[in-house]
C-alpha positions as a Markdown table, in Angstrom:
| # | Residue | x | y | z |
|---|---|---|---|---|
| 1 | Met | -23.0 | 299.0 | 151.4 |
| 2 | Lys | -19.4 | 298.4 | 152.5 |
| 3 | Gln | -20.4 | 297.7 | 156.1 |
| 4 | Trp | -22.4 | 294.7 | 154.9 |
| 5 | Ile | -19.6 | 293.4 | 152.7 |
| 6 | Pro | -16.6 | 293.5 | 155.0 |
| 7 | Tyr | -14.2 | 291.9 | 152.5 |
| 8 | Leu | -14.3 | 295.0 | 150.2 |
| 9 | Asn | -11.2 | 297.1 | 150.2 |
| 10 | Lys | -9.7 | 294.7 | 152.8 |
| 11 | Ala | -6.0 | 295.3 | 153.5 |
| 12 | Pro | -3.8 | 292.5 | 152.2 |
| 13 | Thr | -2.6 | 289.9 | 154.7 |
| 14 | Val | 0.9 | 288.4 | 154.9 |
| 15 | Ala | 1.4 | 285.1 | 156.7 |
| 16 | Val | 4.7 | 285.2 | 158.8 |
| 17 | Val | 6.4 | 281.9 | 159.8 |
| 18 | Arg | 9.4 | 281.8 | 162.1 |
| 19 | Leu | 12.0 | 279.2 | 161.2 |
| 20 | Thr | 14.4 | 279.5 | 164.1 |
| 21 | Gly | 17.1 | 277.2 | 165.6 |
| 22 | Ala | 19.1 | 274.2 | 164.6 |
| 23 | Ile | 17.5 | 271.8 | 162.1 |
| 24 | Gly | 17.2 | 268.3 | 163.6 |
| 25 | Thr | 15.0 | 265.3 | 164.1 |
| 26 | Ser | 14.6 | 265.2 | 167.9 |
| 27 | Gly | 11.8 | 266.8 | 169.9 |
| 28 | Arg | 8.6 | 268.5 | 169.1 |
| 29 | Val | 10.1 | 272.0 | 169.5 |
| 30 | Ser | 13.1 | 271.2 | 167.2 |
| 31 | Leu | 13.0 | 272.7 | 163.7 |
| 32 | Asn | 12.1 | 269.7 | 161.5 |
| 33 | Asp | 9.4 | 268.8 | 159.0 |
| 34 | Glu | 7.2 | 267.1 | 161.6 |
| 35 | Ser | 7.1 | 270.1 | 163.8 |
| 36 | Ile | 7.0 | 273.0 | 161.2 |
| 37 | Gly | 5.0 | 271.2 | 158.5 |
| 38 | Pro | 1.6 | 271.8 | 160.1 |
| 39 | Val | 2.5 | 275.4 | 160.7 |
| 40 | Leu | 3.4 | 275.9 | 157.1 |
| 41 | Glu | 0.3 | 274.3 | 155.9 |
| 42 | Lys | -1.8 | 276.7 | 158.0 |
| 43 | Ala | 0.2 | 279.7 | 156.8 |
| 44 | Phe | -0.4 | 279.0 | 153.1 |
| 45 | Arg | -4.0 | 277.6 | 153.4 |
| 46 | Arg | -5.6 | 279.9 | 155.9 |
| 47 | Gly | -7.4 | 282.7 | 154.1 |
| 48 | Lys | -5.7 | 284.1 | 151.0 |
| 49 | Pro | -2.4 | 285.5 | 152.0 |
| 50 | Ala | -0.8 | 288.0 | 149.6 |
| 51 | Ala | 2.5 | 286.4 | 150.5 |
| 52 | Val | 4.2 | 284.2 | 153.0 |
| 53 | Ala | 7.2 | 285.7 | 154.8 |
| 54 | Leu | 9.8 | 283.4 | 156.4 |
| 55 | Gln | 11.8 | 284.8 | 159.3 |
| 56 | Ile | 14.9 | 282.7 | 159.3 |
| 57 | Asn | 17.5 | 282.4 | 162.0 |
| 58 | Ser | 19.1 | 279.0 | 161.6 |
| 59 | Pro | 22.8 | 277.8 | 161.5 |
| 60 | Gly | 21.7 | 274.6 | 159.8 |
| 61 | Gly | 21.6 | 271.0 | 160.8 |
| 62 | Ser | 20.1 | 267.9 | 159.2 |
| 63 | Pro | 20.3 | 268.0 | 155.3 |
| 64 | Val | 17.3 | 265.7 | 155.0 |
| 65 | Gln | 15.0 | 267.8 | 157.3 |
| 66 | Ser | 16.2 | 270.9 | 155.4 |
| 67 | Ser | 15.3 | 269.3 | 152.1 |
| 68 | Leu | 11.9 | 268.2 | 153.4 |
| 69 | Ile | 11.0 | 271.6 | 154.8 |
| 70 | Gly | 12.2 | 273.3 | 151.6 |
| 71 | Ala | 10.2 | 271.0 | 149.4 |
| 72 | Arg | 7.1 | 271.6 | 151.4 |
| 73 | Ile | 7.5 | 275.3 | 151.1 |
| 74 | Arg | 7.8 | 275.1 | 147.3 |
| 75 | Arg | 4.9 | 272.7 | 147.0 |
| 76 | Leu | 2.6 | 274.9 | 149.0 |
| 77 | Ala | 3.7 | 278.0 | 147.2 |
| 78 | Glu | 3.0 | 276.5 | 143.8 |
| 79 | Glu | -0.3 | 274.9 | 144.8 |
| 80 | Lys | -1.6 | 278.2 | 146.3 |
| 81 | Asn | 0.2 | 280.5 | 143.9 |
| 82 | Val | 1.6 | 282.5 | 146.8 |
| 83 | Pro | 5.0 | 284.3 | 146.6 |
| 84 | Val | 7.5 | 283.5 | 149.4 |
| 85 | Leu | 9.8 | 286.1 | 150.8 |
| 86 | Ala | 12.7 | 285.1 | 153.2 |
| 87 | Phe | 14.1 | 287.5 | 155.8 |
| 88 | Val | 17.4 | 286.5 | 157.3 |
| 89 | Glu | 18.0 | 287.6 | 160.9 |
| 90 | Asp | 21.4 | 286.6 | 162.5 |
| 91 | Val | 22.2 | 283.7 | 160.3 |
| 92 | Ala | 20.9 | 281.5 | 157.4 |
| 93 | Ala | 23.8 | 279.1 | 156.9 |
| 94 | Ser | 24.1 | 275.6 | 155.7 |
| 95 | Gly | 20.6 | 274.0 | 156.2 |
| 96 | Gly | 19.3 | 277.4 | 157.2 |
| 97 | Tyr | 20.3 | 278.7 | 153.8 |
| 98 | Trp | 18.6 | 275.7 | 152.2 |
| 99 | Leu | 15.4 | 277.0 | 153.7 |
| 100 | Ala | 16.0 | 280.6 | 152.6 |
| 101 | Ala | 16.7 | 279.4 | 149.0 |
| 102 | Ala | 13.2 | 277.8 | 148.9 |
| 103 | Ala | 11.8 | 281.4 | 148.9 |
| 104 | Asp | 11.3 | 283.5 | 145.7 |
| 105 | Glu | 13.4 | 286.3 | 147.2 |
| 106 | Ile | 15.9 | 286.6 | 150.0 |
| 107 | Phe | 16.5 | 289.7 | 152.2 |
| 108 | Ala | 19.2 | 290.1 | 154.8 |
| 109 | Asp | 20.3 | 292.5 | 157.5 |
| 110 | Glu | 23.6 | 294.3 | 156.9 |
| 111 | Ser | 25.2 | 292.0 | 159.5 |
| 112 | Ser | 23.4 | 288.7 | 158.6 |
| 113 | Ile | 25.6 | 285.7 | 158.0 |
| 114 | Val | 24.6 | 283.9 | 154.8 |
| 115 | Gly | 25.8 | 280.8 | 152.9 |
| 116 | Ser | 28.0 | 277.9 | 154.2 |
| 117 | Ile | 26.9 | 275.8 | 151.2 |
| 118 | Gly | 28.7 | 272.6 | 152.3 |
| 119 | Val | 28.3 | 269.5 | 154.4 |
| 120 | Ile | 30.1 | 268.6 | 157.6 |
| 121 | Ser | 30.5 | 265.4 | 159.7 |
| 122 | Ala | 32.1 | 265.7 | 163.1 |
| 123 | Gly | 32.9 | 263.2 | 165.7 |
| 124 | Phe | 35.7 | 262.1 | 168.1 |
| 125 | Gly | 38.2 | 259.3 | 168.6 |
| 126 | Ala | 38.5 | 257.6 | 172.0 |
| 127 | His | 40.5 | 254.5 | 171.2 |
| 128 | Val | 43.8 | 255.7 | 172.7 |
| 129 | Phe | 42.1 | 256.7 | 175.9 |
| 130 | Leu | 40.3 | 253.4 | 176.2 |
| 131 | Ala | 43.6 | 251.5 | 175.6 |
| 132 | Arg | 45.3 | 253.5 | 178.3 |
| 133 | Gln | 42.6 | 252.7 | 180.7 |
| 134 | Gly | 42.8 | 249.0 | 179.9 |
| 135 | Ile | 39.3 | 249.0 | 178.5 |
| 136 | Glu | 38.6 | 246.5 | 175.7 |
| 137 | Arg | 35.7 | 247.3 | 173.4 |
| 138 | Arg | 33.9 | 244.3 | 171.8 |
| 139 | Val | 31.8 | 244.9 | 168.7 |
| 140 | His | 30.3 | 242.1 | 166.5 |
| 141 | Thr | 28.7 | 242.9 | 163.2 |
| 142 | Ala | 27.1 | 241.2 | 160.2 |
| 143 | Gly | 28.5 | 243.2 | 157.3 |
| 144 | Lys | 32.0 | 244.7 | 157.1 |
| 145 | Ser | 30.7 | 248.3 | 156.8 |
| 146 | Lys | 28.3 | 248.2 | 159.8 |
| 147 | Ser | 30.7 | 249.7 | 162.2 |
| 148 | Met | 32.0 | 252.5 | 159.9 |
| 149 | Met | 33.7 | 255.4 | 161.8 |
| 150 | Asp | 33.3 | 253.8 | 165.2 |
| 151 | Pro | 34.8 | 256.4 | 167.5 |
| 152 | Phe | 36.1 | 253.7 | 169.8 |
| 153 | Arg | 38.3 | 252.2 | 167.0 |
| 154 | Pro | 41.2 | 253.6 | 165.1 |
| 155 | Glu | 40.1 | 255.5 | 161.9 |
| 156 | Glu | 40.4 | 253.5 | 158.7 |
| 157 | Glu | 41.2 | 254.9 | 155.3 |
| 158 | Glu | 38.4 | 252.9 | 153.7 |
| 159 | Asp | 35.9 | 254.3 | 156.1 |
| 160 | Val | 37.1 | 257.9 | 155.5 |
| 161 | Ala | 36.9 | 257.4 | 151.8 |
| 162 | Arg | 33.3 | 256.0 | 152.1 |
| 163 | Leu | 32.2 | 258.9 | 154.3 |
| 164 | Thr | 33.8 | 261.4 | 152.0 |
| 165 | Arg | 31.9 | 260.0 | 149.1 |
| 166 | Leu | 28.6 | 260.2 | 151.0 |
| 167 | Leu | 29.3 | 263.8 | 152.1 |
| 168 | Gly | 30.1 | 264.6 | 148.4 |
| 169 | Gln | 26.7 | 263.3 | 147.3 |
| 170 | Ile | 24.8 | 265.3 | 149.9 |
| 171 | His | 26.9 | 268.4 | 148.9 |
| 172 | Asp | 26.0 | 267.9 | 145.2 |
| 173 | Asn | 22.3 | 267.8 | 146.2 |
| 174 | Phe | 22.7 | 271.1 | 148.1 |
| 175 | Ile | 24.5 | 272.8 | 145.2 |
| 176 | Ser | 21.8 | 271.6 | 142.8 |
| 177 | His | 19.0 | 273.0 | 145.1 |
| 178 | Val | 20.7 | 276.4 | 145.2 |
| 179 | Gln | 21.4 | 276.5 | 141.5 |
| 180 | Ile | 17.8 | 275.6 | 140.7 |
| 181 | Arg | 16.4 | 278.2 | 143.1 |
| 182 | Arg | 18.8 | 281.1 | 142.5 |
| 183 | Gly | 19.8 | 280.4 | 138.9 |
| 184 | Pro | 21.3 | 283.3 | 137.0 |
| 185 | Lys | 21.4 | 285.4 | 140.2 |
| 186 | Leu | 24.5 | 283.6 | 141.3 |
| 187 | Ala | 27.9 | 285.1 | 140.7 |
| 188 | Gln | 30.7 | 283.1 | 139.2 |
| 189 | Asp | 32.6 | 283.0 | 142.4 |
| 190 | Pro | 34.9 | 280.0 | 143.0 |
| 191 | Asp | 34.1 | 280.1 | 146.7 |
| 192 | Leu | 30.4 | 279.9 | 146.4 |
| 193 | Phe | 30.0 | 276.2 | 147.1 |
| 194 | Thr | 33.0 | 275.7 | 149.3 |
| 195 | Gly | 31.2 | 276.3 | 152.7 |
| 196 | Glu | 32.3 | 280.0 | 152.7 |
| 197 | Ile | 30.0 | 282.5 | 154.4 |
| 198 | Trp | 29.1 | 286.1 | 153.4 |
| 199 | Val | 27.8 | 289.0 | 155.5 |
| 200 | Gly | 24.9 | 291.3 | 154.4 |
| 201 | Lys | 25.7 | 293.2 | 151.2 |
| 202 | Ser | 28.5 | 290.8 | 150.2 |
| 203 | Ala | 25.8 | 288.0 | 150.2 |
| 204 | Val | 23.8 | 290.2 | 147.7 |
| 205 | Asp | 26.9 | 290.7 | 145.6 |
| 206 | Val | 27.4 | 287.0 | 145.0 |
| 207 | Gly | 23.7 | 286.3 | 144.5 |
| 208 | Leu | 22.9 | 284.4 | 147.6 |
| 209 | Ala | 20.5 | 287.2 | 148.7 |
| 210 | Asp | 18.5 | 289.7 | 146.7 |
| 211 | Ala | 18.8 | 292.8 | 148.8 |
| 212 | Val | 19.6 | 294.2 | 152.2 |
| 213 | Gly | 16.3 | 294.9 | 153.9 |
| 214 | His | 14.0 | 294.3 | 156.8 |
| 215 | Met | 10.6 | 292.6 | 156.9 |
| 216 | Met | 8.1 | 295.4 | 157.8 |
| 217 | Pro | 9.5 | 298.1 | 155.5 |
| 218 | Glu | 9.7 | 295.7 | 152.6 |
| 219 | Leu | 6.1 | 294.4 | 153.1 |
| 220 | Lys | 4.8 | 297.9 | 153.4 |
| 221 | Lys | 6.6 | 298.9 | 150.2 |
| 222 | Arg | 4.9 | 296.0 | 148.4 |
| 223 | Phe | 1.5 | 295.7 | 150.0 |
| 224 | Gly | 0.9 | 299.2 | 151.5 |
| 225 | Asp | 1.1 | 300.7 | 154.9 |
| 226 | Lys | -2.1 | 298.9 | 156.1 |
| 227 | Val | -0.7 | 295.4 | 155.4 |
| 228 | Arg | -1.7 | 293.0 | 158.1 |
| 229 | Leu | 0.5 | 290.2 | 159.5 |
| 230 | Arg | -0.7 | 286.8 | 160.6 |
| 231 | Arg | 2.0 | 285.1 | 162.6 |
| 232 | Tyr | 2.6 | 281.4 | 162.8 |
| 233 | Gly | 5.2 | 279.4 | 164.8 |
| 234 | Ile | 5.9 | 276.1 | 166.6 |
| 235 | Lys | 4.2 | 275.9 | 170.0 |
| 236 | Arg | 6.0 | 274.4 | 172.9 |
| 237 | Pro | 4.4 | 271.3 | 174.5 |
| 238 | Phe | 2.2 | 272.2 | 177.5 |
| 239 | Leu | 4.4 | 270.4 | 180.1 |
| 240 | Ser | 7.6 | 271.8 | 178.8 |
| 241 | Arg | 6.4 | 275.3 | 179.7 |
| 242 | Phe | 6.5 | 274.3 | 183.3 |
| 243 | Gly | 10.0 | 272.8 | 183.3 |
| 244 | Met | 8.8 | 269.2 | 182.8 |
| 245 | Ser | 11.5 | 268.5 | 180.1 |
| 246 | Leu | 14.5 | 270.4 | 181.5 |
| 247 | Ala | 17.0 | 267.7 | 180.7 |
| 248 | Gln | 16.0 | 267.4 | 177.1 |
| 249 | Asp | 15.8 | 271.1 | 176.6 |
| 250 | Ala | 19.3 | 271.5 | 178.2 |
| 251 | Leu | 20.8 | 269.0 | 175.8 |
| 252 | Ser | 19.1 | 270.5 | 172.8 |
| 253 | Gly | 20.3 | 273.9 | 173.9 |
| 254 | Ile | 23.9 | 272.8 | 174.1 |
| 255 | Glu | 23.7 | 271.2 | 170.7 |
| 256 | Glu | 22.1 | 274.3 | 169.2 |
| 257 | Arg | 24.6 | 276.6 | 170.9 |
| 258 | Ala | 27.4 | 274.6 | 169.2 |
| 259 | His | 25.8 | 275.1 | 165.8 |
| 260 | Tyr | 25.6 | 278.9 | 166.3 |
| 261 | Ala | 29.2 | 279.0 | 167.7 |
| 262 | Arg | 30.6 | 277.9 | 164.3 |
| 263 | Phe | 29.6 | 281.3 | 163.0 |
| 264 | Gly | 30.8 | 283.3 | 166.0 |
| 265 | Leu | 27.3 | 283.8 | 167.3 |
C-alpha cells in the first residue's frame, strides 16, 4: 500500500535559503528585497517545509532593504505557520543581524561575529583639495537643505546635527526590531545597542543568539537523520556568468569587501 501512497512516512523537508553578502539596492545579484524576495516566497510556499533555515553571512548594509527582507520573512512565516531558524556563518552584523533577528531562533559558530546594532554614515571631504587645485564648485539648489553634507563643501554644524538626528531615528527602529524579536532573551548589557559586536558564545550570553551550533546537526536533532534539504538562492544573470558585467561586479566586490573589512574579515 505504501508504494502507491508515496507521501506516507515521508522524511521532513527543510527549505534552506542563503542570505550572503552586503545588503544594498544595486544589481540583481545584490542582497536586497527585489532579488531575494522571490527566493523566500518559493522557500516558504513550495511543498510544506517543516522549517525554513537561513544561512546568514552578511556584514550589513542598507537599513531599509534589511527591514524589507526581515518583514517578508516574518510575514511568510506567520502565513505558512513555518518556524524559521537562522544559522550564522562568518558574520551577521548590523543589517545582517537584522535578518537573523527575523528568525525564531539564532545559532552561531564559536567564531561567528554577531551584533553591531547601530547605524553608520561615512563619506569624505574634498573641499581643501579642490581649493588648492584652484577648482571652484558651483551648486544651485531650491531648498536650503538640498545640498546637505556635500563632500565638496566644508562641513556645517547644522548639517551634522540633522544627519545625527536621522541616524538616531534609524537606530531606534533597529533597536525596536531587536527588542520585539528577542524580547526577554536579551541581557541587560549597556553595550547591547552601541554597535558593539560579540563572538560565538559571548553572543549567546547577551541574548543575541540562542546557541552555538551548526545547521546539519541541529536539523537532524530536530527532524531526524533522514531530514531532507531543499536549497534556494539568488541566481546570477546569464550574461554575468560569462564576464559580461565585470566592471559592475568589480565595483560591487570592492564595496562588499569594505563592509566585511570593518569586522576584520
